[in-house]
C-alpha positions as a Markdown table, in Angstrom:
| # | Residue | x | y | z |
|---|---|---|---|---|
| 1 | Met | 25.5 | 5.2 | 13.9 |
| 2 | Ala | 28.0 | 6.2 | 11.2 |
| 3 | Glu | 29.6 | 9.6 | 11.2 |
| 4 | Glu | 29.5 | 11.7 | 8.1 |
| 5 | Leu | 31.2 | 14.7 | 6.6 |
| 6 | Thr | 28.6 | 17.4 | 6.0 |
| 7 | Thr | 27.8 | 20.3 | 3.9 |
| 8 | Asp | 25.8 | 23.3 | 5.0 |
| 9 | Thr | 22.3 | 23.0 | 3.6 |
| 10 | Pro | 22.2 | 25.3 | 0.6 |
| 11 | Glu | 19.4 | 27.8 | 0.4 |
| 12 | Thr | 19.2 | 28.1 | -3.4 |
| 13 | Pro | 20.1 | 25.8 | -6.3 |
| 14 | Glu | 22.9 | 28.2 | -7.2 |
| 15 | Gln | 24.4 | 27.9 | -3.7 |
| 16 | Ser | 24.1 | 24.1 | -4.0 |
| 17 | Glu | 26.4 | 24.1 | -7.1 |
| 18 | Glu | 29.1 | 26.0 | -5.1 |
| 19 | Gln | 28.7 | 24.4 | -1.7 |
| 20 | Ala | 31.9 | 23.9 | 0.2 |
| 21 | Ile | 32.4 | 20.8 | 2.3 |
| 22 | Lys | 32.1 | 21.4 | 6.0 |
| 23 | Gln | 34.3 | 19.2 | 8.1 |
| 24 | Arg | 32.7 | 17.6 | 11.2 |
| 25 | Lys | 34.6 | 18.3 | 14.4 |
| 26 | Asn | 36.5 | 15.2 | 15.5 |
| 27 | Gly | 35.8 | 13.4 | 12.2 |
| 28 | Leu | 38.2 | 10.6 | 11.3 |
| 29 | Tyr | 38.8 | 11.9 | 7.7 |
| 30 | Pro | 40.8 | 15.2 | 7.3 |
| 31 | Gly | 39.0 | 16.0 | 4.0 |
| 32 | Val | 38.1 | 14.9 | 0.5 |
| 33 | Ser | 40.8 | 14.6 | -2.1 |
| 34 | Asp | 40.1 | 16.0 | -5.6 |
| 35 | Glu | 40.5 | 12.5 | -7.0 |
| 36 | Leu | 37.9 | 11.1 | -4.6 |
| 37 | Ala | 35.5 | 13.9 | -5.3 |
| 38 | Glu | 35.8 | 13.4 | -9.0 |
| 39 | Asn | 35.4 | 9.6 | -8.6 |
| 40 | Met | 32.2 | 10.0 | -6.7 |
| 41 | Gln | 30.6 | 12.2 | -9.4 |
| 42 | Ser | 30.5 | 9.4 | -12.0 |
| 43 | Gly | 29.7 | 5.8 | -12.5 |
| 44 | Trp | 26.1 | 5.9 | -11.2 |
| 45 | Ala | 23.1 | 4.3 | -13.0 |
| 46 | Asp | 20.1 | 6.4 | -13.9 |
| 47 | Thr | 17.5 | 5.5 | -11.3 |
| 48 | Glu | 14.7 | 7.9 | -12.4 |
| 49 | Leu | 11.3 | 6.3 | -12.1 |
| 50 | His | 8.8 | 6.7 | -14.9 |
| 51 | Asp | 5.1 | 6.1 | -15.5 |
| 52 | Leu | 4.3 | 6.1 | -11.8 |
| 53 | Ala | 0.6 | 5.7 | -10.8 |
| 54 | Pro | -0.9 | 8.4 | -8.6 |
| 55 | Ile | -1.2 | 7.7 | -4.9 |
| 56 | Ala | -4.4 | 6.2 | -3.6 |
| 57 | Gln | -5.8 | 9.4 | -2.2 |
| 58 | Ala | -4.8 | 11.7 | -5.0 |
| 59 | Glu | -8.4 | 12.3 | -6.1 |
| 60 | His | -9.4 | 13.0 | -2.5 |
| 61 | Thr | -6.6 | 15.5 | -1.9 |
| 62 | Ala | -7.6 | 17.3 | -5.1 |
| 63 | Ala | -11.2 | 17.6 | -3.9 |
| 64 | Arg | -9.9 | 18.9 | -0.5 |
| 65 | Arg | -7.8 | 21.6 | -2.3 |
| 66 | Ala | -10.8 | 22.6 | -4.4 |
| 67 | Ala | -12.9 | 23.1 | -1.3 |
| 68 | Leu | -10.1 | 25.1 | 0.3 |
| 69 | Ser | -9.8 | 27.3 | -2.9 |
| 70 | Ala | -13.5 | 28.1 | -2.8 |
| 71 | Arg | -13.3 | 29.2 | 0.9 |
| 72 | Phe | -10.4 | 31.7 | 0.3 |
| 73 | Pro | -10.8 | 33.1 | -3.2 |
| 74 | Gly | -8.1 | 35.6 | -4.4 |
| 75 | Gln | -5.7 | 34.8 | -1.6 |
| 76 | Arg | -2.3 | 33.0 | -1.7 |
| 77 | Leu | -2.3 | 30.0 | 0.7 |
| 78 | Val | 0.9 | 28.6 | 2.1 |
| 79 | Ile | 0.8 | 25.2 | 3.9 |
| 80 | Pro | 4.2 | 23.8 | 5.0 |
| 81 | Ala | 5.0 | 20.2 | 5.9 |
| 82 | Gly | 7.6 | 21.3 | 8.5 |
| 83 | Asn | 11.3 | 20.6 | 9.1 |
| 84 | Leu | 13.3 | 18.1 | 11.0 |
| 85 | Lys | 13.5 | 18.7 | 14.8 |
| 86 | Thr | 16.7 | 18.1 | 16.7 |
| 87 | Arg | 16.5 | 15.4 | 19.4 |
| 88 | Ser | 20.1 | 15.9 | 20.7 |
| 89 | Asn | 23.2 | 17.3 | 19.2 |
| 90 | Asp | 23.2 | 16.0 | 15.6 |
| 91 | Thr | 20.4 | 13.4 | 15.8 |
| 92 | Glu | 16.8 | 14.3 | 14.8 |
| 93 | Tyr | 13.4 | 13.0 | 15.7 |
| 94 | Ala | 11.6 | 10.9 | 13.1 |
| 95 | Phe | 9.9 | 13.4 | 10.8 |
| 96 | Arg | 6.1 | 13.6 | 10.7 |
| 97 | Ala | 4.6 | 16.0 | 8.2 |
| 98 | Ser | 2.1 | 18.5 | 9.5 |
| 99 | Thr | -1.5 | 17.3 | 9.4 |
| 100 | Glu | -2.7 | 20.2 | 7.2 |
| 101 | Tyr | 0.0 | 19.6 | 4.6 |
| 102 | Ala | -0.5 | 15.8 | 4.4 |
| 103 | Tyr | -4.3 | 16.2 | 4.3 |
| 104 | Leu | -4.1 | 18.5 | 1.3 |
| 105 | Thr | -1.3 | 16.7 | -0.6 |
| 106 | Gly | -0.8 | 13.1 | 0.5 |
| 107 | Asp | 2.9 | 13.9 | 0.6 |
| 108 | Gln | 4.9 | 13.4 | 3.8 |
| 109 | Thr | 8.4 | 14.7 | 3.0 |
| 110 | Gln | 10.3 | 17.1 | 5.2 |
| 111 | Asp | 10.6 | 20.8 | 4.1 |
| 112 | Gly | 7.8 | 20.5 | 1.6 |
| 113 | Val | 5.4 | 23.4 | 1.1 |
| 114 | Leu | 2.1 | 23.6 | -0.7 |
| 115 | Val | 1.4 | 27.0 | -2.3 |
| 116 | Met | -2.0 | 27.8 | -3.8 |
| 117 | Glu | -1.7 | 30.8 | -6.0 |
| 118 | Pro | -5.0 | 32.7 | -6.8 |
| 119 | Val | -6.0 | 32.7 | -10.4 |
| 120 | Asp | -9.2 | 33.4 | -12.3 |
| 121 | Gly | -11.7 | 30.8 | -11.2 |
| 122 | Gly | -9.8 | 29.5 | -8.2 |
| 123 | His | -6.2 | 28.6 | -7.4 |
| 124 | Glu | -3.2 | 27.0 | -9.0 |
| 125 | Ala | -1.5 | 24.6 | -6.6 |
| 126 | Thr | 2.2 | 23.9 | -6.6 |
| 127 | Leu | 4.3 | 21.7 | -4.4 |
| 128 | Tyr | 7.7 | 23.0 | -3.4 |
| 129 | Leu | 9.9 | 20.1 | -2.5 |
| 130 | Leu | 13.6 | 19.2 | -2.1 |
| 131 | Pro | 14.9 | 17.7 | -5.3 |
| 132 | Arg | 17.1 | 14.7 | -5.2 |
| 133 | Ser | 20.4 | 15.4 | -3.5 |
| 134 | Asn | 23.1 | 16.9 | -5.7 |
| 135 | Arg | 25.9 | 14.6 | -7.1 |
| 136 | Glu | 28.0 | 17.3 | -8.7 |
| 137 | Asn | 29.0 | 19.0 | -5.4 |
| 138 | Gly | 29.0 | 15.8 | -3.3 |
| 139 | Glu | 25.9 | 16.6 | -1.3 |
| 140 | Phe | 24.5 | 13.2 | -1.9 |
| 141 | Trp | 27.3 | 11.5 | 0.1 |
| 142 | Leu | 28.8 | 14.3 | 2.2 |
| 143 | Asp | 25.7 | 16.0 | 3.6 |
| 144 | Gly | 23.9 | 14.5 | 6.7 |
| 145 | Gln | 20.7 | 14.6 | 4.7 |
| 146 | Gly | 22.2 | 13.3 | 1.5 |
| 147 | Glu | 20.6 | 10.2 | 0.0 |
| 148 | Leu | 23.5 | 7.9 | 0.8 |
| 149 | Trp | 22.9 | 8.7 | 4.4 |
| 150 | Val | 19.1 | 8.9 | 4.8 |
| 151 | Gly | 17.8 | 7.3 | 1.6 |
| 152 | Arg | 16.7 | 8.3 | -1.9 |
| 153 | Arg | 13.9 | 10.9 | -2.2 |
| 154 | His | 11.7 | 11.3 | -5.2 |
| 155 | Ser | 12.7 | 13.6 | -8.0 |
| 156 | Leu | 10.4 | 16.5 | -8.7 |
| 157 | Ala | 9.2 | 14.8 | -11.9 |
| 158 | Glu | 8.4 | 11.6 | -9.9 |
| 159 | Ala | 6.6 | 13.6 | -7.2 |
| 160 | Glu | 4.4 | 15.3 | -9.9 |
| 161 | Gln | 3.3 | 11.8 | -11.2 |
| 162 | Leu | 2.6 | 10.5 | -7.7 |
| 163 | Leu | 0.8 | 13.5 | -6.2 |
| 164 | Gly | -0.9 | 15.0 | -9.3 |
| 165 | Leu | 0.6 | 18.5 | -8.7 |
| 166 | Pro | 3.4 | 20.5 | -10.4 |
| 167 | Ala | 6.5 | 20.4 | -8.3 |
| 168 | Lys | 9.3 | 23.0 | -7.9 |
| 169 | Asp | 12.5 | 23.3 | -5.9 |
| 170 | Val | 11.6 | 24.5 | -2.4 |
| 171 | Arg | 15.0 | 26.2 | -2.1 |
| 172 | Glu | 13.6 | 28.9 | -4.4 |
| 173 | Leu | 10.4 | 29.5 | -2.4 |
| 174 | Ala | 11.5 | 31.8 | 0.4 |
| 175 | Ala | 12.9 | 34.4 | -2.0 |
| 176 | Tyr | 9.8 | 34.1 | -4.1 |
| 177 | Leu | 7.4 | 34.6 | -1.2 |
| 178 | Ala | 9.5 | 37.5 | 0.1 |
| 179 | Glu | 8.8 | 39.4 | -3.1 |
| 180 | Ala | 5.1 | 38.3 | -3.5 |
| 181 | Thr | 2.3 | 40.8 | -3.2 |
| 182 | Gly | -1.4 | 40.5 | -2.4 |
| 183 | Pro | -3.2 | 38.8 | 0.5 |
| 184 | Val | -1.4 | 35.7 | 2.0 |
| 185 | Arg | -2.4 | 33.2 | 4.6 |
| 186 | Asn | 0.1 | 30.7 | 6.1 |
| 187 | Val | -0.3 | 27.8 | 8.5 |
| 188 | Arg | 2.1 | 28.7 | 11.3 |
| 189 | Gly | 4.2 | 26.7 | 13.6 |
| 190 | His | 5.8 | 24.3 | 11.1 |
| 191 | Asp | 8.5 | 26.2 | 9.1 |
| 192 | Ala | 10.4 | 29.1 | 10.5 |
| 193 | Gly | 12.0 | 30.0 | 7.2 |
| 194 | Ile | 8.7 | 30.3 | 5.4 |
| 195 | Glu | 7.3 | 32.4 | 8.3 |
| 196 | Ala | 10.3 | 34.7 | 8.1 |
| 197 | Ala | 9.8 | 35.2 | 4.4 |
| 198 | Leu | 6.1 | 36.2 | 5.0 |
| 199 | Thr | 6.6 | 38.2 | 8.2 |
| 200 | Asp | 5.4 | 41.5 | 6.7 |
| 201 | Lys | 2.6 | 40.0 | 4.6 |
| 202 | Val | 0.5 | 38.0 | 7.1 |
| 203 | Thr | -1.3 | 38.6 | 10.4 |
| 204 | Ala | -1.8 | 36.1 | 13.2 |
| 205 | Glu | -5.6 | 36.6 | 12.9 |
| 206 | Thr | -5.9 | 35.7 | 9.2 |
| 207 | Asp | -3.4 | 32.8 | 9.6 |
| 208 | Glu | -5.4 | 31.4 | 12.4 |
| 209 | Glu | -8.6 | 31.5 | 10.3 |
| 210 | Leu | -6.8 | 29.3 | 7.8 |
| 211 | Arg | -5.8 | 26.8 | 10.5 |
| 212 | Ile | -9.3 | 26.8 | 11.9 |
| 213 | His | -10.8 | 26.1 | 8.5 |
| 214 | Leu | -8.5 | 23.2 | 7.8 |
| 215 | Ser | -9.3 | 21.7 | 11.2 |
| 216 | Glu | -13.1 | 22.0 | 10.6 |
| 217 | Ala | -12.7 | 20.6 | 7.1 |
| 218 | Arg | -11.6 | 17.3 | 8.7 |
| 219 | Leu | -14.7 | 16.9 | 10.9 |
| 220 | Val | -16.5 | 14.8 | 8.3 |
| 221 | Lys | -14.3 | 12.0 | 6.8 |
| 222 | Asp | -14.4 | 11.0 | 3.2 |
| 223 | Glu | -14.4 | 7.3 | 2.1 |
| 224 | Phe | -10.6 | 7.1 | 1.9 |
| 225 | Glu | -10.3 | 8.4 | 5.5 |
| 226 | Val | -12.9 | 6.0 | 6.8 |
| 227 | Ser | -11.0 | 3.1 | 5.2 |
| 228 | Glu | -7.8 | 4.3 | 6.8 |
| 229 | Leu | -9.4 | 4.5 | 10.2 |
| 230 | Gln | -10.7 | 1.0 | 9.9 |
| 231 | Lys | -7.3 | -0.2 | 8.9 |
| 232 | Ala | -5.8 | 1.5 | 11.9 |
| 233 | Cys | -8.4 | -0.1 | 14.2 |
| 234 | Asp | -7.8 | -3.5 | 12.8 |
| 235 | Ala | -4.0 | -3.3 | 13.2 |
| 236 | Thr | -4.5 | -1.9 | 16.7 |
| 237 | Ala | -6.7 | -4.9 | 17.6 |
| 238 | Arg | -3.9 | -7.2 | 16.5 |
| 239 | Gly | -1.5 | -5.2 | 18.7 |
| 240 | Phe | -3.7 | -5.7 | 21.7 |
| 241 | Glu | -3.7 | -9.4 | 21.0 |
| 242 | Asp | 0.1 | -9.3 | 20.9 |
| 243 | Val | 0.1 | -7.7 | 24.3 |
| 244 | Val | -2.1 | -10.2 | 26.0 |
| 245 | Lys | 0.1 | -13.0 | 24.7 |
| 246 | Val | 3.2 | -11.6 | 26.5 |
| 247 | Leu | 1.7 | -10.5 | 29.8 |
| 248 | Asp | 3.8 | -13.1 | 31.5 |
| 249 | Lys | 7.0 | -11.5 | 30.1 |
| 250 | Ala | 5.7 | -8.1 | 31.2 |
| 251 | Gln | 5.4 | -9.4 | 34.7 |
| 252 | Ala | 9.0 | -10.4 | 34.6 |
| 253 | Thr | 10.1 | -7.0 | 33.3 |
| 254 | Ser | 7.9 | -3.9 | 33.4 |
| 255 | Glu | 5.2 | -2.0 | 31.5 |
| 256 | Arg | 7.8 | -1.2 | 28.9 |
| 257 | Tyr | 7.6 | -4.7 | 27.6 |
| 258 | Ile | 4.0 | -4.0 | 26.8 |
| 259 | Glu | 4.8 | -0.7 | 25.2 |
| 260 | Gly | 7.6 | -2.3 | 23.1 |
| 261 | Thr | 5.4 | -5.2 | 22.0 |
| 262 | Phe | 2.7 | -2.9 | 20.7 |
| 263 | Phe | 5.3 | -0.6 | 19.0 |
| 264 | Leu | 6.5 | -3.6 | 16.9 |
| 265 | Arg | 2.9 | -4.1 | 15.6 |
| 266 | Ala | 2.6 | -0.3 | 14.8 |
| 267 | Arg | 5.8 | -0.3 | 12.8 |
| 268 | Val | 5.1 | -3.5 | 11.0 |
| 269 | Glu | 1.6 | -2.6 | 9.9 |
| 270 | Gly | 1.8 | 1.2 | 9.9 |
| 271 | Asn | 3.9 | 4.3 | 10.2 |
| 272 | Asp | 4.2 | 4.5 | 14.0 |
| 273 | Val | 2.1 | 4.7 | 17.1 |
| 274 | Gly | -0.4 | 7.6 | 16.8 |
| 275 | Tyr | 0.4 | 8.9 | 20.2 |
| 276 | Gly | 2.4 | 7.9 | 23.3 |
| 277 | Thr | 1.3 | 4.4 | 24.4 |
| 278 | Ile | -0.3 | 4.2 | 27.8 |
| 279 | Ala | 0.6 | 0.9 | 29.5 |
| 280 | Ala | -0.6 | 1.6 | 33.0 |
| 281 | Ser | -0.6 | -1.2 | 35.5 |
| 282 | Gly | -2.0 | -1.1 | 39.0 |
| 283 | Pro | -2.4 | 2.4 | 40.5 |
| 284 | His | -0.7 | 3.9 | 37.4 |
| 285 | Ala | -4.1 | 3.4 | 35.7 |
| 286 | Cys | -5.4 | 6.3 | 37.7 |
| 287 | Thr | -2.9 | 8.6 | 35.9 |
| 288 | Leu | -4.7 | 9.6 | 32.7 |
| 289 | His | -1.7 | 10.0 | 30.5 |
| 290 | Trp | 0.8 | 7.6 | 32.0 |
| 291 | Val | 3.4 | 7.3 | 29.3 |
| 292 | Arg | 6.5 | 6.6 | 31.5 |
| 293 | Asn | 5.6 | 2.9 | 31.4 |
| 294 | Asp | 8.4 | 2.0 | 33.8 |
| 295 | Gly | 6.3 | 0.4 | 36.5 |
| 296 | Pro | 5.8 | -3.2 | 37.5 |
| 297 | Val | 3.1 | -5.5 | 36.1 |
| 298 | Arg | 1.7 | -7.7 | 38.8 |
| 299 | Ala | -0.8 | -10.5 | 38.8 |
| 300 | Gly | -4.0 | -9.4 | 40.6 |
| 301 | Asp | -3.7 | -5.8 | 39.2 |
| 302 | Leu | -5.5 | -4.3 | 36.3 |
| 303 | Leu | -3.7 | -3.1 | 33.2 |
| 304 | Leu | -5.2 | 0.0 | 31.5 |
| 305 | Phe | -3.8 | -0.2 | 28.0 |
| 306 | Asp | -4.5 | 2.8 | 25.7 |
| 307 | Ala | -2.8 | 2.7 | 22.3 |
| 308 | Gly | -3.3 | 3.2 | 18.6 |
| 309 | Val | -1.5 | 2.3 | 15.3 |
| 310 | Glu | -1.0 | 5.2 | 12.9 |
| 311 | Thr | -1.3 | 4.0 | 9.3 |
| 312 | Asn | 1.2 | 4.8 | 6.6 |
| 313 | Glu | -1.2 | 7.6 | 5.5 |
| 314 | Leu | -1.2 | 9.0 | 9.1 |
| 315 | Tyr | -4.6 | 8.1 | 10.3 |
| 316 | Thr | -4.6 | 6.8 | 13.9 |
| 317 | Ala | -6.8 | 4.5 | 16.0 |
| 318 | Asp | -7.3 | 5.3 | 19.7 |
| 319 | Ile | -8.5 | 2.3 | 21.7 |
| 320 | Thr | -8.4 | 1.4 | 25.4 |
| 321 | Arg | -9.0 | -1.8 | 27.2 |
| 322 | Thr | -8.6 | -2.5 | 30.9 |
| 323 | Leu | -7.4 | -6.0 | 31.4 |
| 324 | Pro | -6.9 | -8.2 | 34.5 |
| 325 | Val | -3.2 | -9.1 | 34.4 |
| 326 | Asn | -3.8 | -12.7 | 35.5 |
| 327 | Gly | -6.8 | -13.0 | 33.2 |
| 328 | Thr | -9.6 | -12.8 | 35.9 |
| 329 | Phe | -11.3 | -9.8 | 37.5 |
| 330 | Thr | -11.6 | -9.7 | 41.2 |
| 331 | Asp | -15.1 | -8.9 | 42.5 |
| 332 | Ile | -14.3 | -5.2 | 43.1 |
| 333 | Gln | -12.5 | -4.9 | 39.8 |
| 334 | Arg | -15.5 | -6.4 | 38.0 |
| 335 | Lys | -17.9 | -4.2 | 39.8 |
| 336 | Ile | -16.1 | -1.0 | 38.7 |
| 337 | Tyr | -15.4 | -2.4 | 35.2 |
| 338 | Asp | -19.0 | -3.4 | 34.6 |
| 339 | Ala | -20.1 | 0.1 | 35.6 |
| 340 | Val | -17.8 | 1.7 | 33.0 |
| 341 | Tyr | -19.0 | -0.8 | 30.4 |
| 342 | Glu | -22.6 | 0.2 | 31.1 |
| 343 | Ala | -21.7 | 3.8 | 30.8 |
| 344 | Gln | -19.9 | 3.2 | 27.5 |
| 345 | Glu | -22.9 | 1.3 | 26.1 |
| 346 | Ala | -25.1 | 4.3 | 26.9 |
| 347 | Gly | -22.6 | 6.7 | 25.3 |
| 348 | Ile | -22.2 | 4.6 | 22.1 |
| 349 | Ala | -26.1 | 4.4 | 21.8 |
| 350 | Ala | -26.2 | 8.2 | 21.8 |
| 351 | Val | -23.9 | 8.5 | 18.8 |
| 352 | Lys | -26.2 | 9.0 | 15.8 |
| 353 | Pro | -26.8 | 11.6 | 13.1 |
| 354 | Gly | -28.8 | 14.6 | 14.4 |
| 355 | Ala | -27.8 | 14.0 | 18.0 |
| 356 | Gly | -25.9 | 16.7 | 19.8 |
| 357 | Tyr | -22.1 | 16.1 | 20.1 |
| 358 | Arg | -22.4 | 16.4 | 23.8 |
| 359 | Asp | -25.1 | 13.7 | 24.1 |
| 360 | Phe | -22.8 | 10.7 | 24.3 |
| 361 | His | -20.8 | 12.4 | 27.1 |
| 362 | Asp | -23.9 | 13.3 | 29.0 |
| 363 | Ala | -25.3 | 9.7 | 28.7 |
| 364 | Ala | -22.1 | 8.1 | 29.9 |
| 365 | Gln | -21.6 | 10.5 | 32.8 |
| 366 | Arg | -25.2 | 10.0 | 34.0 |
| 367 | Val | -24.6 | 6.2 | 34.3 |
| 368 | Leu | -21.3 | 6.7 | 36.1 |
| 369 | Thr | -23.0 | 9.2 | 38.5 |
| 370 | Glu | -25.8 | 6.8 | 39.2 |
| 371 | Lys | -23.3 | 4.1 | 40.2 |
| 372 | Leu | -21.3 | 6.5 | 42.4 |
| 373 | Val | -24.5 | 7.5 | 44.2 |
| 374 | Glu | -25.6 | 3.8 | 44.5 |
| 375 | Trp | -22.3 | 2.8 | 46.0 |
| 376 | Gly | -22.5 | 5.6 | 48.5 |
| 377 | Leu | -19.4 | 7.4 | 47.3 |
| 378 | Val | -21.2 | 10.7 | 46.7 |
| 379 | Glu | -24.5 | 12.0 | 48.2 |
| 380 | Gly | -27.4 | 12.2 | 45.7 |
| 381 | Pro | -29.7 | 12.9 | 44.1 |
| 382 | Val | -28.1 | 12.2 | 40.8 |
| 383 | Glu | -29.3 | 15.5 | 39.2 |
| 384 | Arg | -27.6 | 17.5 | 42.0 |
| 385 | Val | -24.3 | 15.6 | 41.5 |
| 386 | Leu | -24.3 | 16.2 | 37.8 |
| 387 | Glu | -25.2 | 19.9 | 38.2 |
| 388 | Leu | -22.3 | 20.5 | 40.5 |
| 389 | Gly | -20.0 | 18.1 | 38.6 |
| 390 | Leu | -19.1 | 16.2 | 41.8 |
| 391 | Gln | -18.7 | 12.9 | 39.9 |
| 392 | Arg | -15.7 | 14.4 | 38.2 |
| 393 | Arg | -13.5 | 13.6 | 41.2 |
| 394 | Trp | -13.6 | 10.0 | 39.9 |
| 395 | Thr | -14.5 | 10.4 | 36.2 |
| 396 | Leu | -12.0 | 13.2 | 35.5 |
| 397 | His | -12.1 | 13.6 | 31.7 |
| 398 | Gly | -14.5 | 14.2 | 28.9 |
| 399 | Thr | -16.0 | 11.0 | 27.4 |
| 400 | Gly | -14.5 | 11.4 | 23.9 |
| 401 | His | -13.1 | 13.5 | 21.1 |
| 402 | Met | -12.9 | 13.6 | 17.3 |
| 403 | Leu | -10.4 | 11.2 | 15.7 |
| 404 | Gly | -8.5 | 11.2 | 12.4 |
| 405 | Met | -5.1 | 12.2 | 11.3 |
| 406 | Asp | -4.5 | 13.5 | 14.8 |
| 407 | Val | -5.5 | 11.5 | 17.8 |
| 408 | His | -7.4 | 14.6 | 19.1 |
| 409 | Asp | -8.4 | 15.6 | 15.6 |
| 410 | Cys | -9.9 | 18.9 | 14.5 |
| 411 | Ala | -8.6 | 20.5 | 17.7 |
| 412 | Ala | -8.5 | 24.0 | 16.3 |
| 413 | Ala | -12.2 | 23.9 | 15.2 |
| 414 | Arg | -14.5 | 26.5 | 16.7 |
| 415 | Thr | -16.6 | 25.4 | 19.6 |
| 416 | Glu | -19.8 | 25.9 | 17.7 |
| 417 | Thr | -18.7 | 23.5 | 15.0 |
| 418 | Tyr | -17.3 | 20.9 | 17.4 |
| 419 | Val | -18.7 | 20.3 | 20.9 |
| 420 | Asp | -21.8 | 22.5 | 20.3 |
| 421 | Thr | -22.6 | 20.9 | 16.9 |
| 422 | Thr | -24.8 | 18.0 | 15.9 |
| 423 | Leu | -23.4 | 14.8 | 14.6 |
| 424 | Glu | -23.3 | 14.0 | 10.9 |
| 425 | Pro | -22.5 | 10.8 | 8.9 |
| 426 | Gly | -18.8 | 10.6 | 8.4 |
| 427 | Met | -17.7 | 12.0 | 11.7 |
| 428 | Cys | -15.5 | 9.7 | 13.8 |
| 429 | Leu | -15.1 | 10.0 | 17.5 |
| 430 | Thr | -14.0 | 8.1 | 20.6 |
| 431 | Val | -16.3 | 7.0 | 23.4 |
| 432 | Glu | -14.2 | 6.4 | 26.5 |
| 433 | Pro | -15.7 | 6.8 | 29.9 |
| 434 | Gly | -13.6 | 5.9 | 32.9 |
| 435 | Leu | -13.6 | 5.6 | 36.7 |
| 436 | Tyr | -10.4 | 6.3 | 38.6 |
| 437 | Phe | -10.0 | 5.9 | 42.3 |
| 438 | Gln | -6.6 | 7.3 | 43.3 |
| 439 | Ala | -4.4 | 5.3 | 45.7 |
| 440 | Asp | -4.5 | 8.2 | 48.2 |
| 441 | Asp | -8.2 | 9.0 | 48.0 |
| 442 | Leu | -9.5 | 8.7 | 51.6 |
| 443 | Thr | -13.1 | 9.5 | 50.5 |
| 444 | Val | -13.6 | 6.0 | 49.1 |
| 445 | Pro | -13.3 | 2.6 | 50.8 |
| 446 | Glu | -9.8 | 1.1 | 50.7 |
| 447 | Glu | -10.8 | -1.7 | 48.3 |
| 448 | Tyr | -11.5 | 0.9 | 45.6 |
| 449 | Arg | -8.2 | 2.7 | 45.9 |
| 450 | Gly | -5.6 | 2.3 | 43.1 |
| 451 | Ile | -8.2 | 0.9 | 40.6 |
| 452 | Gly | -8.6 | 2.7 | 37.3 |
| 453 | Val | -10.8 | 1.6 | 34.5 |
| 454 | Arg | -11.3 | 3.0 | 31.0 |
| 455 | Ile | -12.9 | 1.4 | 28.0 |
| 456 | Glu | -12.5 | 3.2 | 24.6 |
| 457 | Asp | -13.7 | 2.5 | 21.1 |
| 458 | Asp | -13.7 | 4.4 | 17.8 |
| 459 | Ile | -17.2 | 5.2 | 16.6 |
| 460 | Leu | -18.1 | 6.2 | 13.1 |
| 461 | Val | -21.4 | 8.1 | 12.6 |
| 462 | Thr | -23.4 | 6.5 | 9.8 |
| 463 | Ala | -26.6 | 7.4 | 8.0 |
| 464 | Asp | -28.7 | 5.2 | 10.3 |
| 465 | Gly | -26.7 | 5.3 | 13.6 |
| 466 | Asn | -23.1 | 4.3 | 14.1 |
| 467 | Arg | -20.4 | 1.7 | 13.5 |
| 468 | Asn | -17.9 | 0.6 | 16.0 |
| 469 | Leu | -14.6 | 0.5 | 14.1 |
| 470 | Ser | -12.9 | -1.3 | 17.0 |
| 471 | Ala | -15.6 | -3.9 | 17.7 |
| 472 | Thr | -13.4 | -6.9 | 17.1 |
| 473 | Leu | -11.9 | -6.3 | 20.6 |
| 474 | Pro | -14.2 | -7.6 | 23.4 |
| 475 | Arg | -15.6 | -5.3 | 26.0 |
| 476 | Arg | -17.9 | -7.2 | 28.4 |
| 477 | Ser | -16.0 | -8.4 | 31.4 |
| 478 | Glu | -16.7 | -12.1 | 30.8 |
| 479 | Asp | -15.8 | -11.7 | 27.1 |
| 480 | Val | -12.5 | -10.1 | 28.0 |
| 481 | Glu | -11.7 | -13.0 | 30.3 |
| 482 | Ala | -12.6 | -15.6 | 27.7 |
| 483 | Trp | -10.6 | -13.7 | 25.0 |
| 484 | Met | -7.5 | -13.5 | 27.2 |
| 485 | Ala | -7.7 | -17.2 | 28.1 |
| 486 | Gly | -8.0 | -18.1 | 24.4 |
| 487 | Leu | -4.9 | -16.0 | 23.5 |
| 488 | Gln | -2.9 | -17.3 | 26.3 |
| 489 | Gly | -3.5 | -21.0 | 25.4 |
């Protein structure tokens, strides 16, 4: 990784014009000569882009802003994208815009802020963005975030064409907000500078109301979002195929070969993985969020693989399959797997408009509890076990969650609009029952210990029932074996 000279990030356009070069400690160049500085200011072609078409979701983001405007009339609304986060010393994590900001704008650039100013009849929305890096003061080649280091960003005029919103220099925003009057709401936790400018104008309670509303607004997906979720599921399915094809290499290395294989698919067909990939082989499958992925992959064990591609528009799949590493389930593995499959079938059947959100969870848990009683692992009757929650020693988690731009989407929604609500067409959720028998669980026979099974699919509520967005991946045990055999030649 090359080493740059840097400038301090200017806070205003005026400061940008006067910015002095800041020398990096232990840099190899002592400074910049006047002749080099002058040379770097000229001889560059005009690269401004014209007649750009709006992004695909522009009409949808406009409709979302209109709905938000109607909910908070007369109030200034501030929704930041967020800033870069330091990973170590002078390296940063890859930037991912806040969900609220991307949902309302379609933009994904760091430091951006959407401001909706109250006007008669609604709001006037403006995007505050970083303009292209300055060539007059050398920012474009001396600053660590200059475009010769991290790439060209759109000009404000280009952003306006793409996003369908007026755009202004974000370096002016903090001073403007500090002087603003009237009621203001801000989505907190993304931009400390914006929060400091609004510190005496907002309250935690009113800001939280805005965050909750934006979470609940995403409960029902529009047609663009559904298409993105389907795209994410299709890409994820191809990533699962990639993994099956390299299980021999994973056995020679570790679970990380599986993680890396899927990551390649996520980066080629999307933006990233939507969450930390779980590549849990053998007893690691009993750790619900096993993301270390540093363990061995052995023939005869099961691989619990939970992963999702995040599309370039930031919608993620969330799919789990539990696979026999050598392609064939043992008798005890098949027994447990088939029980989870039966539970998932019951859960998926319960997903339909007008049903309670909890219904799919209850249906799946009942099947799993019946199996546990039948196998003699817990004393019945089934109703008693469910009432006391005794099955949870081996089922552990809820059977699903909302899905969208976040893997656990709509997480800030009120309980009455989420888990206590009824399902509507356009909602998308996971159905993912599991059974987990810990390696040190002395309450079950030894043959069960160290086996973990989860099956997870992404289910869209439709007008007449549901659609499994991840249906291209097989689920029945015999179908999984045939699918693996076909992929492995």
